[in-house]
C-alpha positions in Angstrom: 63.4 98.2 -15.4 65.5 97.4 -18.3 65.3 98.8 -21.8 66.2 96.7 -24.9 66.4 98.7 -28.1 66.6 97.1 -31.5 67.9 99.4 -34.2 66.8 99.6 -37.8 65.0 101.8 -40.3 61.2 101.9 -40.4 59.1 101.3 -43.5 58.7 98.8 -46.3 61.7 100.2 -48.2 64.0 99.0 -45.5 62.4 95.7 -44.6 64.8 92.7 -44.7 67.8 94.9 -45.1 71.1 94.3 -43.2 70.7 97.5 -41.2 67.5 96.1 -39.7 69.1 93.3 -37.8 68.2 94.9 -34.5 64.5 94.9 -35.4 64.8 91.2 -36.3 66.2 90.4 -32.9 63.5 92.3 -31.1 60.9 90.5 -33.1 62.4 87.2 -32.0 62.6 88.3 -28.3 58.9 89.3 -28.5 58.0 85.9 -30.0 59.9 84.1 -27.3 58.4 86.2 -24.5 54.9 86.0 -26.0 54.6 89.8 -26.3 51.3 90.3 -28.1 51.5 93.8 -29.4 53.6 96.9 -29.7 52.3 100.4 -29.2 53.3 103.5 -31.0 55.2 105.3 -28.1 58.4 107.2 -27.6 58.9 107.8 -31.3 59.0 104.0 -31.8 57.2 100.8 -31.3 57.2 99.8 -27.6 56.0 96.8 -25.6 56.4 96.0 -21.9 57.4 92.5 -21.0 58.7 90.5 -18.1 61.6 88.1 -18.2 63.5 86.5 -15.2 61.3 88.6 -12.9 62.6 91.8 -14.6 60.2 94.3 -16.0 61.5 95.1 -19.5 60.6 97.6 -22.3 61.3 96.4 -25.8 61.7 99.3 -28.2 62.2 99.7 -32.0 62.7 103.4 -32.8 60.7 104.5 -35.8 63.0 107.5 -36.4 65.6 106.8 -39.1 68.6 104.9 -37.8 70.7 108.0 -37.3 68.2 109.6 -35.0 67.5 106.5 -32.8 68.7 108.4 -29.7 65.5 110.6 -29.8 63.4 107.5 -29.2 65.6 106.0 -26.6 65.9 109.4 -24.7 62.0 109.6 -24.6 61.7 106.1 -23.1 64.6 106.6 -20.7 63.1 109.9 -19.5 59.6 108.5 -19.1 60.6 105.4 -17.1 63.7 107.0 -15.4 65.9 104.1 -16.6 69.6 104.5 -15.9 71.8 104.2 -19.0 73.4 101.1 -17.4 70.1 99.3 -17.7 69.8 99.9 -21.5 70.9 97.3 -24.1 71.1 98.4 -27.7 71.0 95.7 -30.4 72.5 96.8 -33.7 74.2 95.6 -36.9 77.9 95.7 -37.3 79.6 95.2 -40.7 83.0 94.9 -39.1 81.9 91.6 -37.6 81.5 88.5 -39.8 77.9 87.4 -40.5 76.7 85.3 -37.7 79.0 86.6 -35.0 77.8 88.4 -31.8 79.6 90.8 -29.6 78.2 91.9 -26.2 79.8 94.9 -24.5 78.8 96.7 -21.3 79.9 100.1 -22.7 82.2 101.8 -25.2 82.3 103.9 -28.3 79.8 103.7 -31.2 82.5 102.1 -33.4 81.1 103.8 -36.5 77.4 102.7 -35.9 75.5 105.9 -36.4 72.3 104.8 -34.5 74.4 103.8 -31.5 76.4 107.1 -31.8 73.1 109.1 -31.6 72.0 107.2 -28.6 75.3 107.8 -26.8 75.0 111.5 -27.7 71.4 111.8 -26.5 72.1 110.0 -23.2 75.4 111.8 -22.7 77.3 108.6 -21.8 79.0 105.6 -23.4 77.8 103.4 -20.4 75.2 101.8 -22.6 75.4 98.0 -23.1 75.3 96.9 -26.7 74.8 93.6 -28.6 76.4 93.9 -32.0 75.1 91.5 -34.7 77.7 90.7 -37.4 76.5 91.4 -40.9 79.9 91.7 -42.6 82.2 91.9 -44.2 81.4 94.6 -46.8 82.5 93.1 -50.1 85.4 94.7 -52.0 84.3 97.7 -54.1 81.0 98.1 -52.2 80.0 101.3 -50.5 79.3 100.5 -46.8 76.0 102.5 -46.9 74.8 100.5 -49.9 75.8 97.3 -48.2 73.9 97.9 -45.0 70.9 99.1 -46.8 71.0 96.1 -49.1 68.7 93.1 -48.7 69.9 89.6 -47.6 70.4 86.9 -50.1 69.0 83.4 -49.3 72.2 82.0 -47.8 72.7 85.2 -45.7 69.1 85.1 -44.5 69.5 81.5 -43.3 72.6 82.5 -41.3 70.8 85.6 -40.0 67.9 83.4 -38.8 70.3 81.4 -36.7 72.1 84.4 -35.2 68.8 86.1 -34.4 68.0 83.2 -32.1 71.4 83.3 -30.5 71.1 87.1 -30.0 67.7 86.6 -28.3 69.4 84.1 -26.0 72.2 86.6 -25.3 69.6 89.2 -24.4 67.9 86.8 -22.0 71.3 86.1 -20.4 72.0 89.9 -20.1 68.6 90.5 -18.5 68.9 87.6 -16.0 72.6 87.6 -15.3 74.3 90.8 -16.6 76.8 91.8 -19.3 79.7 89.6 -17.9 78.0 86.3 -18.3 76.5 87.3 -21.6 79.9 88.2 -22.9 81.4 84.9 -21.7 78.6 82.8 -23.3 78.0 84.7 -26.6 81.1 86.6 -27.7 
């Protein structure tokens, strides 16, 4: 079984903010895979799905971003999923808007939700799909930027990259991190 985690912050206050790019990608994957409903489980919204003959759990933690590891840990423990079978989808303001970066493991790179997942699982051997939302404009505070809402042009670009990110996830599930990196980085 594989676990695909989309990071974001729950609640109306955070809807359509840059920090919720992970939630947007999971919503697109659910649409593509015809996932009907998510259940309130593992401190998040979870749905089982199948893709490329792989059983997969889609998860959107409903903790705040910085505590996402609590949700991931609960799902990993319940299903006994190895960390190497987890893919975390998160925003990255160091990447330009519209760019994707797939990695099989590594540091959190300043992404606090990913850092909490690494801390909770006790390993950096967690795949990640970073969705570029940057750069942070001059004189902007990074926290204000990621919690800010998309303007119309940004939203149009996000809509395109969300589709590409869903394709990258499908490649990761079916073929692994290497092919996903080659096709989508």
